[in-house]
Every structure is written in structure tokens, then in C-alpha cells.
N, C-alpha and C positions, 0 to 999 in steps of 0.2 A: 784406692777404688777396688771393689771386689770384681773378680773376673766372672764371666758367665759360664755356667755349666750347660745351660740350655738357652739358646737364643732363637726366638720365634719372631719372624719379620713379615708383616703384611700377609699372613696366611689365610687363604680362602680355600674352601673345598665344597664341591657340589655333588649331590647325587641326582643326576639328571637335571631337572629344573629346580630342585629344592636345594637351597643354600644351607649347609650344615655349619660352616665357619665363614665369617664375613670380615675379612681384613683385620685379623687379630695380631697383636704384637706385644711381647713382653720378654723379659729375661728371668731366668732362675739363677740365682747367685751360687757360686761354688761353695759347698758346705752347708747350705740351708735346707730346712725342711719346708717344702712348698706344697700347698694344697690348692687344687683346682676344684672349685665348688660350683654346682649348678644342678637344677632340676632335670628330670628326664627330658631329652630333646634339646638340651642347651648346647650340645656340641662337644662336651667333654670326652665322650667315648670315641668320637671321631678323631679328636686331637690325640688321644692316647694311642689309637691305632696307627696314626701317622708317625708319632714319635717313636713307637716301638718297632717301626718298619713293617708292620703287618700289612699295610696297604701303602702303595707308592704315593708320594707327594705329587698330586696332580692339581692343576688350577683351571677351573672351567667357569667362566672364561679365564684366560691367563692373567696373572697379576704380576706386574713388574716388580722385581726385587723380592718376591716372595720366597721364603726359605725357612728351614729348621736346621739349626746347627747344634751339635753336641761337642762341647769342649773345642769349638772351632771347626769341627769336621761336618761337612754337609751330609744330611741324611740321604739326599738325592744322589750324590756323586760317589760316596764311599760307604756302602752299607756294612761291609765287613768290619771296618774300623769302628763304626758307631756301635755295632752289636757287641764288639769286644769290650767296649767301655761301659756297657750298661747291663744291669740285671733287671729282669722283668718278672713281676708277679701279677698274674691275670686275675680277674674277678672269678672266673670259673676255675674249679680245681684242676690242677695239672699233674697231680700225683696219682700213682697206680695203687688203689686200695688193696689189691691182692698181694702186693709185694711188701717186704719189710721196709723200715726206714732206711737201712743201709743199702738195700737193693735199689731203692729209688734214687738215692744219692749217687751210687755207683753208675747207674744208667745215665744220669744227667752229666756226670763227669766225663763219660765217654763221648757224649754229644759235643762237649767243649774240647775234645781231643786230649783230655787228661787221663793218663794211664799209669799203672804201676805205683811206685812209691809216691810220686807227686799226687796222684789221685787220692791215695790213702791218707796222706798228710793233710790235704785240703778237706777231706771228709771229717777228719778228726777236728780240724780247726773250726769249721763252721758249726759242727755239732756241739762243741764246747761253748762256742760263742752264743748259740741259741738255746742252750740248755736241753739238748735232746741226746746227749751222749749215752745216757742209761736206757734209751729206747731204741737202740739200733736194730734189735732183732724182733721188735714188735710189728705185727701186721698193721698197716696204715688204717684199714677200715675199723680197727678197734681203738684208735686214738680219739681223743676229744677234738672238737673243732679248733680250739686254740693250738693244740699240738700239731695238727695237720697244717695250720697256717704257718707255724714255726718251720715245719719241714719245707713248705713252699719257699719261705725266705731263705732257708739254708741252700736249697737248689740254686736260687738266683745269685748266691754269693760265692759259689765254688770257684769261679774264675777271677775273683777279686776285682769286681767292677768299681769304677769311681762313682757311678751314678746308679741309683736304684729307683725304678719307676713302678708304681703300683696302681692298679685299677680297682677302686672300691675294696680296699684290703680287709675291711672288717665286716663285710657282708656275711650274715649268718652267724656271727659271733655274739655270745651273750655279753652283758656289760663288763663282767670281770675279765673275760678274755680280750675285750677291746682295750681295756686299760693295760693289760699285760703286754699286748702287742705294741701299744704306744711306748711303753717303757723300753721295749727291745729296740724300737726304731730310734729313740733318743740316745740309747747307748751306742748304737751303730754310728750315729751322727757325731757323738762326742769322742768316742774312742778312735774311730777311723777317719774322721773328717769327711764322711760320705755325704753326698748330695742326695736328698730323697724328694721325689716328685710323686704326688698321689692325687687321684681323682676321688671325689666323694660327693654324696648328696646329703650328708649328715652335718647339720649346722654346728653341733657341739664338737664334732671332729675337726672341722676347719678352724675352730677357735684355738686349737692346740698348735697350729702351724706357726712358723716364723713369719710367713707372709701368705696371703691368700689372693687368688684371682677368682672373680665371680663372672661366670658366663650366663647369658640369657639369649636364647634363640640365635646362637651363633656369634653373638657380639660380646666383647669384653666390656662389662659395665662398672667394674671396680677392681682395684689392685692396690694392696698395701698391707701393712701389719693389721691384724684384727682390731687391736686397740685404737689404732689411728682411724680406721674406717668407722668405728662406732663413735669416736669423738667428733668426727666431721658432722654428725647429725645434731650435735648440741646437747640439749637437756633430755629430760624424760619424755617417754611416749605414753600418751593416754589413748586407750582403745575402747571403743563403745560399740556394743552390738544392740540393735533395736529393731523393731518391726518396720519402722518408716524412717530410714536414715536420711533421706533427702529433706524431709520436713524438719527433723531434729537439727540437721546441719544449719538450716536457715535460722532456727530459733537460737542456736548457740552463737551464730555470727551476730545476731542482733543483741543478745543479752551480754555476751562476753567480748565482743569485738574480735573474734578469732575466725579463721577460715579452715574448718576441718577438711581433711582429705577423705574422699569416699573410695575405699579400696576393698573390692570383692565383697560388697555389702556391709562393711564395717566403717565406722568413722574413726579417724586418727587425728590426734592433736600432737604435733611434734614441736617440742619446746626448744628455744634457744634464748640467749641473753636479751634479745631485742623484742621478744614477743610480749604482748599484753598479758599473756598467761603468767609468765615468769615474774613480771612486775607486780601483778595484782595480788598474788597469794602463793602459798606453798602448794605442792602437789596434792597433799591431803585435803587442804582447804578447798582447792579447786574441785576435786572429786565430790566433796561434801556439798558444795554449792550446786553443782550439776545435778546431784541426786535429789537435793531438796526441791529444786524447781521442775526437774523433768524425770524424776525417778519412776513415775508410772509408765513412762514410755521406754525405759531402758531394761534390757534383759541382763546384760553383764557390762561391767566397766572395770578396766584394769589399768594400772600405771606401773612403769618399770623403766630401767635404764635401757638404752638402745642395744639391740643385738645385731648379729649378722643378718638375721631375717629382716630387721628394720632397715638395714642398709640395702638389702635386695629390694624391698618394697619402695624405698625412696628412689632407687635408680630405675625401676621397671614399672611401678604403678600397680603391681599385683603381688599377691602373696606367694611365698616360696612353696608352701603347701596349701592345697585347696581341698576342703572337706576331708581333712585328715590324710590326704594322699599327696604325692608329688604332683606339681602342676603338670597336667597332661598335654605337653607340647609335642609329643611324638619324638622318638629317638632318631 
């Protein structure tokens, strides 16, 4: 059985009357790359702040048995030990753009109490590991976004932590830089056995993780490997956008003996082995039959394999993104 790098038990947190986290519990296994996925206001930033010890673990009202442990050490009772075991990369930049790469690393080393040869050796080590050895004397403001993110990572690794936690690490990066960062993270995991915990609102990013937890309005709604979560939905998902979804839903129920779900103004048909849809025809034939009979009422119709967004919709009843934006639930 794998040991837990992070153990979260019955964690609740309130900002005054507002509940940001509502009795959430899960483990992050030692050596895995774990993604915490959720829209704005889901509670993931609050959880990150608690885990990184930026804010104290408080329970309002108190929750019996509530705790966060890092390699068995309580975040509440032994901050120093917890901080020593983790490296932290924040969403907002923490590098000084007016200093060189080396000067940023040297400053960070001193904050960890690393001096002299030890500090120099660690700077060389992390710089080689993250491919920034040739940029030591470059001013940070002149670096690309991807290189600045590598520098952020290098800073967090100077004290050789067992756990790396990252808050929205690819924010502001272009697609190529995102892929590059993910390659670096996988290398750290494989070469060093490092546990990596990251928050994200990017569905395609969470797909890359070993396991993913999905938060919605402070509650844990799904937890497993991305493939397993998708498989739990069964077959393909047909989505229909039309002017009058309620009327079309009744017509589809009558004609095809199905019960479409109305989600944020769109109809969804979620297939599994027991549905009349799967028994009656293939996906292509089903879409053709719907278009033949009701095409004049339909604006768009799509069919595809379940995604993590489909998992989110299935668990919450609303879309992850609304009108092209993150669901506005409030942070």
C-alpha cells in the first residue's frame, strides 16, 4: 500500500459566514503527480493556502478530527518541519525581475539558511536540473515566461524538498511553454521520486495528472485517475444547442424514449450500455435521426467521448465553463 505524502481529513474552512471548504478528505500518494481541479470559487486556492501554511488551519465551526498532514506531520502543530519538506510555487511571480537568475537563487538559498559551498552546489544542481545553467547572469525581466517559471521551480527545489506544491503553475504561459513545464515536472517525479501537488482550472492540464480531485463550491465531487472518472460515465455524450431546449427535450423523450439532461441551456444525452440510445443505433445514426426529424430546431449538435468537463457536469449539474468563462462562483 502506498504511503500518503499529504493526508487531508474532514477539512472545513469558513470566511465569516461563507463556507470555502466543506468537510473534504483525501490522500495524495507518495511519488504521484496530483491535480486539484475546480472553477473559480471552488475552494482550491483556499486549500492551497492552508497546505502551504500561508493561513492557519482554522475550523469555523470546529470540525472533529479535521487536519492536514504532510508525510505524517501536522500542519497545525509543526510548521517548521512541514515547510522544510515542501517546495512552493505560487501563481503570482516571486522572482525579482531586476536581479539576475543567479542573484535570485542566491537570495532564496539564504532564506533557507544555505550559505557558502553548500549554497553554491545547490544552485548548480537545480540550475542543471532545470536547464538554466547558461542563463545565470541574465536579468530575469529579459527572460521568456517559460524560463521565469523554470527559475521559480529552481528556487523551490534548493532545499531538496520531498513535496512540490504549485498553484496554477502554467498561468500566463503559451502552449509550448506549458508542455515544456509538464516535461520538467514529469522528469522531477521520475528522477527524484518527488510528490507533486498542483491546483489548476485547466481541464486539459488535469488530464495529464496521475490522479485528479475535482472541487465544486467547497465540496469534493470526484476523485480518481482521469481515465477512470471518464469511464464511469459510460459511452459517448451527445450535446444539443437549440432555441427551445425544454420543448425539444419532450420531443426526444417521446420519439427516442430517452431522458435528456438540461444543463445551462443545452441538452445532453449521456450513453451507457443500458440506454435505448446505445441499443437502437450507432452514435452517427442517432445524430442523423435527430437531425432528420428536428434539424430545423437545432443550432448545433456534437458527439464525443466523455471528458473531465463531462464528469464535472455529471456531478454538479452545470458546466465547468459558462459563456466561455470560468463558472463565476466567487473565490
